[in-house]
VOMIZA-607605 format. One line per 4 residues: number of its first residue (from 1); their letters; for each residue x negated, y, z of C-alpha. Coordinates in Angstrom, 3 decimals. Layout:
NUM) A) X,Y,Z | ... .
//
This chain:
1) MDQL) 36.633,13.369,-1.820 | 33.104,12.150,-2.280 | 30.061,13.493,-1.106 | 28.365,13.926,-4.281 .
5) VIRD) 28.313,13.416,-8.288 | 25.489,13.010,-10.315 | 26.770,14.210,-13.563 | 25.391,12.959,-16.856 .
9) ADVV) 22.507,11.167,-15.897 | 20.398,8.632,-18.306 | 20.605,5.738,-15.737 | 17.355,3.407,-15.547 .
13) DGSG) 18.893,1.479,-13.667 | 15.899,-1.074,-12.014 | 17.027,-4.223,-13.598 | 14.815,-3.608,-16.691 .
17) EPSY) 18.105,-3.783,-18.924 | 18.182,-0.527,-21.378 | 19.179,2.825,-19.934 | 22.727,4.027,-20.308 .
21) RADV) 24.712,7.604,-19.590 | 26.632,7.996,-16.879 | 28.354,9.551,-13.556 | 27.074,7.889,-10.071 .
25) VVDR) 29.119,8.706,-7.295 | 27.480,8.847,-3.845 | 29.097,8.984,-0.540 | 27.937,8.206,3.375 .
29) GRIT) 24.577,6.901,2.238 | 25.891,4.422,-0.659 | 26.395,4.211,-4.219 | 30.232,4.041,-4.628 .
33) SVVK) 30.943,4.579,-8.238 | 29.115,4.250,-11.650 | 30.823,5.634,-14.552 | 29.431,4.662,-18.088 .
37) EAAA) 29.530,7.302,-20.814 | 31.942,8.863,-19.114 | 31.610,12.508,-20.980 | 31.911,10.481,-24.075 .
41) AGCQ) 34.644,8.829,-23.095 | 36.843,11.393,-22.091 | 38.256,9.663,-19.348 | 38.792,11.112,-15.738 .
45) RPKA) 36.001,12.220,-14.217 | 34.740,11.807,-11.112 | 35.133,14.702,-8.631 | 32.780,15.200,-5.378 .
49) VREL) 32.178,17.764,-2.551 | 29.316,18.726,-4.627 | 27.935,18.225,-8.563 | 24.677,17.802,-9.786 .
53) DAEG) 24.236,18.633,-13.281 | 21.649,15.756,-14.432 | 21.564,16.527,-18.107 | 18.119,15.417,-19.738 .
57) LVLS) 17.176,13.690,-16.342 | 16.660,9.682,-15.716 | 18.517,8.731,-12.559 | 16.587,5.918,-11.217 .
61) PGFI) 16.691,3.879,-7.597 | 14.145,5.288,-5.357 | 10.515,3.920,-5.924 | 9.151,1.169,-3.379 .
65) DMHA) 5.440,1.562,-2.294 | 4.267,-2.114,-1.830 | 0.989,-1.119,-0.411 | 1.175,1.871,1.975 .
69) HSDL) -1.236,3.195,4.663 | 1.121,5.749,6.268 | 1.447,3.793,9.654 | 0.799,7.040,11.365 .
73) ALLR) 1.540,9.839,8.859 | 5.161,9.013,9.323 | 4.998,9.706,12.924 | 2.755,12.451,12.510 .
77) DPDH) 4.014,14.604,9.669 | 7.877,14.745,9.300 | 7.537,16.042,5.748 | 5.615,13.302,4.550 .
81) VAKA) 5.351,15.104,1.240 | 2.575,12.531,-0.124 | 5.203,9.754,-0.984 | 8.437,11.732,-0.768 .
85) AQGV) 7.360,14.113,-3.673 | 6.678,11.185,-5.915 | 10.082,9.519,-5.764 | 8.855,6.854,-3.102 .
89) TLEV) 11.659,6.103,-0.836 | 10.507,3.144,0.839 | 7.004,2.180,1.927 | 5.802,-1.365,3.360 .
93) LGQD) 3.026,-0.649,6.132 | 0.958,-3.067,8.162 | -1.392,-3.956,4.985 | -4.693,-5.575,4.837 .
97) GLSY) -4.306,-7.459,7.739 | -4.677,-3.969,10.191 | -2.650,-1.964,11.842 | -1.097,-0.916,15.404 .
101) APVD) 1.286,-3.900,16.436 | 1.580,-6.018,18.062 | -1.058,-5.215,20.327 | -2.007,-5.241,24.033 .
105) DRTL) -4.498,-2.148,25.288 | -7.546,-3.781,24.384 | -6.901,-4.742,20.891 | -5.407,-1.400,20.269 .
109) DGVR) -8.416,0.417,20.953 | -10.488,-1.570,18.514 | -7.984,-1.577,15.947 | -7.871,2.283,15.933 .
113) RAIA) -11.636,2.302,15.763 | -11.612,0.284,13.087 | -9.145,1.819,10.816 | -9.923,5.485,11.654 .
117) GWNG) -11.141,6.146,7.998 | -7.516,4.984,6.823 | -5.299,6.539,9.091 | -7.401,9.279,11.655 .
121) PGDD) -8.293,8.185,14.818 | -4.492,8.467,16.341 | -5.258,11.218,19.015 | -2.000,13.123,17.987 .
125) VDFT) 0.271,10.008,17.976 | 1.643,8.572,21.258 | 1.543,5.018,21.233 | 4.093,4.235,23.005 .
129) WRSV) 4.684,0.641,21.459 | 3.034,-2.848,21.598 | 5.461,-5.066,19.767 | 6.349,-5.231,16.096 .
133) GEYL) 9.988,-4.442,17.703 | 8.925,-1.393,19.430 | 7.040,-0.009,16.393 | 9.936,-0.379,14.132 .
137) DRLD) 12.403,1.408,17.001 | 9.716,4.088,17.130 | 10.064,4.853,13.167 | 13.711,4.667,13.604 .
141) HGFD) 13.245,7.185,16.379 | 10.992,9.460,14.487 | 11.089,12.823,15.189 | 13.313,13.748,18.151 .
145) GRGI) 15.313,10.893,17.301 | 15.951,12.339,13.677 | 13.925,9.878,11.874 | 11.406,9.926,9.358 .
149) AVNA) 10.548,11.246,5.989 | 11.461,7.843,4.092 | 12.065,4.309,4.688 | 9.280,1.644,5.812 .
153) AYLI) 9.055,-2.154,5.951 | 6.316,-3.760,8.209 | 3.799,-6.327,7.480 | 2.553,-8.271,10.275 .
157) PQGT) -1.127,-7.830,10.171 | -3.286,-11.024,10.545 | -6.362,-9.409,11.711 | -4.608,-7.287,14.428 .
161) VRAL) -3.055,-10.915,15.454 | -6.595,-12.738,15.479 | -7.913,-9.758,17.571 | -5.067,-10.203,20.495 .
165) AVGW) -5.485,-13.985,20.013 | -9.129,-14.661,19.761 | -10.844,-11.047,19.623 | -13.568,-10.219,17.228 .
169) EDRP) -15.383,-13.173,17.574 | -16.292,-14.975,13.972 | -15.585,-18.416,14.974 | -12.571,-20.842,14.326 .
173) ATPR) -9.414,-20.322,16.480 | -9.001,-22.729,19.555 | -5.748,-24.887,19.542 | -4.437,-22.463,21.733 .
177) ELDR) -5.592,-19.434,20.319 | -3.896,-20.934,17.086 | -0.467,-21.419,19.024 | -0.613,-17.559,20.434 .
181) MRQS) -1.403,-16.209,16.803 | 1.782,-18.602,15.397 | 4.265,-17.218,18.457 | 2.970,-13.687,17.572 .
185) VAEG) 3.624,-14.245,13.828 | 6.906,-15.755,14.640 | 7.763,-13.133,17.189 | 6.811,-9.982,14.556 .
189) LEQG) 9.168,-11.940,11.895 | 12.052,-12.612,14.522 | 11.762,-8.625,15.067 | 12.114,-7.520,11.803 .
193) AVGL) 8.802,-7.323,9.816 | 9.185,-8.823,6.518 | 6.121,-10.975,6.103 | 2.228,-11.201,6.921 .
197) SSGL) -0.654,-9.360,5.339 | -4.648,-10.143,5.318 | -7.504,-8.425,4.909 | -10.304,-10.981,4.260 .
201) TYPP) -12.993,-8.832,3.564 | -12.276,-7.079,7.197 | -13.381,-8.130,10.349 | -11.463,-9.814,12.442 .
205) GMYA) -9.409,-11.262,9.824 | -11.921,-12.279,7.350 | -13.432,-14.718,10.357 | -10.365,-16.969,9.865 .
209) GNAE) -10.702,-20.165,7.768 | -8.101,-21.300,5.103 | -6.503,-23.698,7.609 | -5.955,-20.934,9.846 .
213) LTEL) -4.310,-18.818,7.275 | -2.208,-22.060,6.573 | -0.690,-22.696,9.366 | 0.478,-18.767,9.924 .
217) CRVV) 2.114,-19.124,6.251 | 3.995,-21.789,7.473 | 5.599,-19.786,10.218 | 6.152,-16.737,7.573 .
221) ARYG) 8.111,-19.379,5.311 | 10.202,-20.689,7.765 | 11.305,-16.741,7.998 | 11.728,-16.516,4.462 .
225) GYYC) 8.850,-13.878,4.559 | 5.821,-13.666,2.329 | 2.042,-13.412,2.780 | 0.067,-10.493,1.284 .
229) PHHR) -3.374,-10.833,1.246 | -6.248,-8.689,0.438 | -8.570,-11.954,-0.561 | -11.899,-12.724,-0.046 .
233) SYGA) -13.439,-10.798,-3.040 | -12.740,-8.579,-6.066 | -16.370,-8.744,-7.054 | -18.139,-11.928,-7.447 .
237) HALR) -15.818,-15.340,-7.628 | -13.054,-13.015,-7.664 | -11.083,-15.601,-9.658 | -11.922,-18.224,-7.193 .
241) AYAE) -10.898,-16.118,-4.509 | -7.185,-15.566,-6.426 | -6.985,-19.598,-6.588 | -7.678,-19.924,-3.003 .
245) MVEL) -4.658,-17.767,-2.348 | -2.865,-19.547,-4.676 | -3.363,-23.303,-3.171 | -3.138,-21.740,0.180 .
249) TREA) 0.362,-20.676,-0.256 | 1.410,-23.923,-2.096 | 0.202,-25.961,0.509 | 2.130,-23.749,3.355 .
253) GCAL) 5.236,-23.388,0.909 | 5.228,-19.658,1.415 | 5.797,-16.977,-1.183 | 2.656,-15.105,-2.300 .
257) HLAH) 2.320,-11.200,-3.161 | -1.289,-10.013,-4.212 | -2.394,-7.105,-2.605 | -3.846,-4.512,-5.074 .
261) ATLN) -4.406,-7.550,-7.879 | -7.746,-5.760,-9.483 | -10.714,-7.412,-10.922 | -13.983,-4.919,-10.238 .
265) FGVN) -17.402,-4.442,-11.113 | -19.501,-5.452,-13.723 | -19.034,-9.017,-13.591 | -15.212,-8.566,-14.001 .
269) RGRA) -14.901,-6.576,-17.140 | -12.559,-7.813,-19.404 | -11.535,-10.646,-17.342 | -7.870,-9.778,-16.465 .
273) PELL) -6.379,-12.441,-19.132 | -8.119,-15.120,-17.021 | -6.340,-13.722,-13.844 | -2.995,-13.709,-15.451 .
277) ALLD) -3.291,-16.817,-16.930 | -3.864,-18.409,-13.628 | -1.058,-16.831,-12.269 | 1.472,-18.067,-15.175 .
281) DALA) 0.240,-21.467,-14.849 | 1.094,-21.498,-11.041 | 4.546,-19.879,-11.972 | 4.958,-22.271,-14.397 .
285) RGAD) 4.780,-25.132,-11.353 | 7.172,-23.189,-9.317 | 4.991,-20.840,-7.098 | 6.718,-17.642,-5.907 .
289) ITFD) 4.580,-15.234,-6.950 | 4.368,-11.375,-7.073 | 1.691,-8.835,-7.110 | 1.118,-4.891,-6.735 .
293) TYPY) -1.456,-2.439,-8.009 | -2.332,1.074,-8.668 | -2.979,2.888,-12.246 | -6.348,3.909,-11.281 .
297) TPGS) -9.747,2.535,-11.870 | -11.503,3.598,-8.774 | -10.642,1.776,-5.155 | -10.968,3.482,-1.966 .
301) TTLA) -11.829,1.958,1.668 | -14.314,2.967,4.574 | -17.630,3.168,4.528 | -18.137,0.796,7.058 .
305) ALLP) -15.728,-1.775,5.094 | -18.519,-2.222,2.715 | -21.315,-4.229,5.691 | -21.322,-7.649,5.723 .
309) GWAS) -19.059,-9.298,8.167 | -21.432,-10.520,10.794 | -22.641,-7.008,11.619 | -18.851,-6.289,12.762 .
313) EGGP) -18.639,-9.411,15.274 | -17.657,-8.247,18.658 | -15.792,-4.993,16.918 | -16.596,-1.542,16.198 .
317) QELL) -18.907,-0.728,19.290 | -21.003,-3.714,18.759 | -21.315,-3.014,14.890 | -22.495,0.668,16.035 .
321) RRLA) -24.962,-0.751,18.213 | -26.382,-2.984,15.285 | -26.709,0.047,13.069 | -29.022,1.495,15.711 .
325) DDDT) -31.223,-1.252,16.199 | -33.806,-0.858,13.372 | -34.229,-4.807,12.896 | -30.892,-5.387,12.732 .
329) AERI) -30.238,-2.267,10.345 | -32.557,-3.837,8.036 | -30.859,-6.921,8.029 | -27.688,-5.233,7.235 .
333) RHDL) -29.307,-3.347,4.312 | -30.870,-6.279,2.562 | -27.559,-8.142,2.494 | -25.962,-5.053,0.912 .
337) EVTG) -28.446,-3.798,-1.532 | -29.773,-7.215,-2.392 | -27.761,-10.391,-1.622 | -24.183,-8.583,-1.876 .
341) ADGC) -22.063,-8.617,1.011 | -18.981,-10.300,1.659 | -17.740,-6.524,2.656 | -18.743,-5.370,-0.862 .
345) HGVP) -17.154,-8.350,-2.510 | -20.460,-10.096,-2.725 | -21.990,-7.867,-5.066 | -25.298,-5.737,-4.410 .
349) VEWD) -24.042,-2.147,-3.565 | -24.664,0.353,-6.478 | -25.018,3.424,-4.632 | -23.904,5.545,-7.663 .
353) TIEV) -20.599,4.322,-7.871 | -19.640,4.912,-3.669 | -18.517,8.720,-3.546 | -17.431,10.150,0.020 .
357) SGVG) -14.009,11.085,0.072 | -13.617,12.025,4.165 | -15.453,12.493,6.961 | -14.252,12.785,10.531 .
361) DPAL) -16.715,15.193,11.919 | -16.548,18.421,9.933 | -20.005,18.548,10.886 | -20.494,16.232,8.069 .
365) ADHV) -18.589,17.518,5.107 | -21.172,18.354,2.626 | -21.291,14.688,1.935 | -17.703,14.811,0.600 .
369) GRTV) -16.976,14.636,-3.438 | -20.831,13.411,-3.576 | -22.099,9.789,-4.163 | -24.207,8.333,-1.715 .
373) LESA) -26.902,8.316,-3.842 | -26.352,12.023,-4.555 | -26.498,12.539,-0.898 | -29.972,11.227,-0.527 .
377) RARG) -31.578,12.497,-3.238 | -30.579,15.868,-1.854 | -32.101,14.752,1.439 | -35.298,13.242,0.152 .
381) ETPW) -34.337,9.659,1.742 | -32.918,6.418,0.401 | -29.512,5.891,-0.150 | -29.497,3.399,3.008 .
385) ATAR) -31.046,5.909,4.851 | -28.044,7.873,4.501 | -25.128,5.693,4.536 | -26.538,4.424,7.837 .
389) ALLL) -27.150,7.831,9.089 | -23.785,9.096,8.182 | -22.037,5.645,9.678 | -23.694,6.384,12.786 .
393) ADRL) -23.168,9.999,13.339 | -19.175,9.960,12.087 | -18.505,6.830,14.216 | -17.531,4.654,11.373 .
397) GPTV) -15.155,7.071,10.126 | -16.217,7.694,6.465 | -13.907,7.204,3.893 | -15.464,6.356,0.130 .
401) LQHV) -14.142,6.168,-3.502 | -15.588,3.103,-5.317 | -15.963,4.113,-9.061 | -15.882,0.166,-10.162 .
405) GHEE) -13.019,-0.647,-12.088 | -11.731,-1.090,-15.339 | -9.533,0.399,-17.743 | -8.425,-2.345,-19.518 .
409) NVRA) -8.024,-4.728,-16.778 | -5.686,-2.372,-15.076 | -3.592,-1.798,-18.270 | -3.589,-5.855,-19.012 .
413) VMRH) -2.363,-6.556,-15.139 | 0.488,-3.888,-15.241 | 2.141,-5.158,-18.143 | 2.709,-8.649,-16.070 .
417) RVHT) 6.542,-9.559,-15.458 | 5.391,-10.230,-11.777 | 3.511,-6.970,-11.151 | 4.752,-4.170,-8.980 .
421) GGSD) 3.545,-0.470,-8.080 | 1.769,-0.034,-5.044 | -0.158,3.263,-4.146 | -3.004,1.704,-1.294 .
425) GILQ) -2.928,5.343,-0.490 | -5.576,6.595,2.031 | -3.718,10.059,3.037 | -7.195,10.485,5.123 .
429) GARP) -10.334,13.025,4.424 | -10.932,15.925,2.453 | -10.843,14.200,-1.023 | -8.688,11.331,-0.940 .
433) HPRA) -8.251,8.993,-3.741 | -5.708,10.708,-6.014 | -3.411,7.544,-5.687 | -1.968,8.497,-2.690 .
437) YGTF) -0.354,11.543,-4.127 | 0.063,10.677,-7.640 | 0.763,6.776,-8.098 | 4.037,6.662,-9.440 .
441) PHYL) 4.193,9.534,-11.379 | 1.327,8.533,-13.424 | 2.947,4.923,-14.211 | 5.942,7.130,-15.599 .
445) GHYV) 3.813,9.899,-17.290 | 0.334,8.819,-18.275 | 1.210,4.786,-18.997 | 4.704,5.218,-19.835 .
449) RDLG) 5.192,8.368,-22.071 | 1.673,9.166,-23.118 | 0.153,5.570,-23.789 | 3.164,3.473,-23.983 .
453) VLSL) 1.751,0.616,-21.999 | 5.076,-0.437,-20.482 | 8.543,0.965,-21.717 | 10.412,3.419,-19.388 .
457) EECV) 13.241,0.447,-18.520 | 10.048,-1.945,-17.538 | 8.112,0.556,-15.363 | 11.126,1.288,-13.675 .
461) AHLT) 11.750,-2.419,-13.102 | 8.389,-2.623,-11.332 | 8.930,0.002,-9.384 | 12.114,-0.358,-7.743 .
465) GRPA) 14.150,-3.624,-8.697 | 11.356,-6.214,-8.776 | 10.040,-4.992,-5.260 | 13.307,-4.779,-3.746 .
469) ARLR) 13.703,-8.527,-4.701 | 10.264,-9.580,-3.089 | 11.652,-7.873,0.062 | 14.932,-9.495,-0.202 .
473) LPDR) 16.515,-6.543,0.264 | 20.215,-7.152,-1.038 | 21.369,-3.235,-1.445 | 18.396,-1.542,-2.701 .
477) GLVR) 16.228,-1.419,-5.899 | 18.976,-1.027,-8.391 | 21.713,1.766,-9.576 | 25.062,-0.319,-8.156 .
481) EGYR) 28.207,-0.012,-6.624 | 27.718,-0.684,-3.220 | 24.344,-0.055,-2.813 | 21.949,2.100,-0.760 .
485) ADLV) 21.311,5.667,-2.440 | 18.125,5.725,-2.534 | 17.495,7.522,-5.735 | 15.027,9.750,-7.760 .
489) LFDP) 15.810,12.207,-10.836 | 13.009,12.787,-12.487 | 12.125,14.444,-16.116 | 10.798,11.909,-18.696 .
493) RTVA) 9.270,14.762,-20.622 | 7.195,16.386,-17.816 | 6.587,13.485,-15.266 | 3.052,13.446,-14.131 .
497) AGST) 1.242,13.415,-11.241 | -0.815,16.571,-10.380 | -3.202,14.856,-8.046 | -6.535,14.549,-9.538 .
501) YDAP) -10.166,13.579,-7.919 | -10.786,17.619,-7.624 | -7.502,18.481,-6.068 | -5.698,14.975,-4.666 .
505) RTPP) -3.409,16.678,-2.718 | -1.524,18.675,-5.609 | 2.085,17.587,-5.800 | 3.764,15.617,-8.980 .
509) AGIP) 5.415,17.575,-11.985 | 8.840,16.588,-13.101 | 10.238,15.204,-10.235 | 13.120,17.598,-8.948 .
513) YVLV) 15.364,15.573,-6.814 | 15.120,12.503,-4.398 | 17.667,11.290,-2.319 | 17.426,8.933,0.789 .
517) DGRF) 20.404,7.547,2.148 | 22.299,9.699,-0.112 | 20.578,12.919,1.457 | 18.275,15.124,-0.453 .
521) VIED) 14.761,14.697,0.507 | 13.342,17.000,-2.518 | 15.940,19.393,-3.944 | 14.999,21.508,-6.742 .
525) GRRT) 11.225,20.256,-6.406 | 10.976,20.949,-2.805 | 10.741,19.338,0.605 | 13.431,19.656,2.495 .
529) DVLA) 13.952,19.645,6.421 | 15.985,15.955,5.795 | 14.581,13.029,7.903 | 16.887,10.289,6.576 .
533) GRAV) 14.314,7.060,6.636 | 14.519,4.206,9.009 | 12.692,1.305,9.557 | 13.931,-1.450,7.107 .
537) RRSP) 14.077,-5.036,8.720 | 13.871,-8.357,7.214 | 16.988,-9.838,6.313 | 17.996,-13.060,7.982 .
541) V) 17.104,-16.468,5.714 .
//
C-alpha cells in the first residue's frame, strides 16, 4: 500500500494552468498518482497507509528559492525553519560570486572574512571540504549522515574562483590564471554545480573584465549551466549594466539568470518598463534569460560592500588597514559620499537610507535598528565617522538594509513571464531583512490574494515550475506522476508572511504542511525532526 494520499486538494501544479481538485498519492519520495476530481467522479479512491484531508488547502510543488544565502546555515541549523516554514524545498546557494568552494586554505580564510556578514564567521562549522564536489557531499551528509532540512543546488562563485587563481588583486588575469579559472569552473560543473555566479560590485569578482567573464561563461555553456550575475550596478547606469550581461552571455552562448533583478535608488524610479523592454527584445532574438526578485523594496548586504572596490584590493585585511589610515579613509569617504562608489552602485550614499541590521560584536548592538545617520546624530559625529568606526570595531561584520527600492518597479518586474522568486535572504544579524523568513508567503498573501498583481496559478509557476526548468531538473517543480514529492500545502485565505522589519524572524501563517522527498518537514504548522534534504546536482547535458 502507498505511503500517503492527500485527499481533495486544490492542486496548483506549477505549470501555470488552472487549478483542479484531486487526490495525490505519494510513495517512496515520489508522486505515484494524481486522481483528478476523485470525489465528484465517484470513482474508486486511492488508499494509503496515511490519509491527509486537504479540504480548503492548495497543494503545489515545493517552492524553489533561486537566490539563497544558506551556505552555512544548512550545516549549522538542522531545523532551518527560516526556509522550511515558508514551503521552500530547494535553495540555490553559491550566490553573488562568493561562497566556500572551490577553495584552498588561504582563499577560504579570505572568503570567510569577506562574507561573515552574510553567513557568520563560520567558527561553528567544520570546513572539511575544499572542492565543489566535497561541499555537495558535505550537504548530503548533513547532520550525522541524515541530511539537511531542505534540498540545495550550488552555483560556482566566480569571485572565489578568482581569489583562488589571482588573489584579491585589481588587475586582469594572466593567460595562465585564466586557464586555471576555466579549469576550476569546469571541475565544479562536472562535480554537480548548476552554473556560475558573480558579484560584480563585490571584490574580488568585480575586478574581472568582461572578456574574462565571457571566457568563463563559455565553459558554463558547454556543460548546459547558466550564468547568474549580480551585475555592476543596480543604481546609476543600471540599464547599461543589465544590457552588458545580456550581450556578454549572447557572445558566450550561455544561458543567463539575472540575480535580484531590481532597479533601485532615485535615478531608477519607475524605470522597470525599460528593463523589461530590454529583456523582451533579447528574448525575441532567441536569448535564454530568466531572473529572480524578492517582493520587498529595501535591499540588504554588508556595510563594507558599499565601499569603493579599490579599497578592498588585497583582501579584507588590506581594507581594514586602509580604513584605519586617516588619509586613505578620507579618499574612501569622498568616493562614497561625493563621487558615488562602485560598491554603492555609482550613487552617492544617503546615510538616512542605510539601516544597520546586524553586528558580530554584541557590544555594538545599540547600532542595530538605526540608520547610520541616526547613530551618528546620537554620537554627535558625522555619518562617515560612525560608519568607519563601526567597520573597524566589528572587523567588517555589520550587515545593513538599504531603503532604496520602488514599489512600482517591484510589481512590474514580478509580472514578467521569465520571472522567478528568490529571497536573497541573509539569516545573520539581530534584525535581518524580513525577506529571509517571508518571501514566499508574502508573494502568495500580499501580491496574489490582497493586491491581485498575479493570479495564484501564475505565482506558483514563478516559484516552482519555472525555476525547476532553469535548473534543468527533470523531476521537480510540477505536481506530476513520477515527480519528486517536494510539496507544500497552504491555505490561500490565510497564507501570509509573519516576518516584519521589527520582528523579522516571525514564522509565516497559513502553511500547515511541507514535504521534502515525501516526508513531512512541517506538519500541523510545526517543524518535525525530519532531515530529507540533499544536494541536487546538475543534470548531464
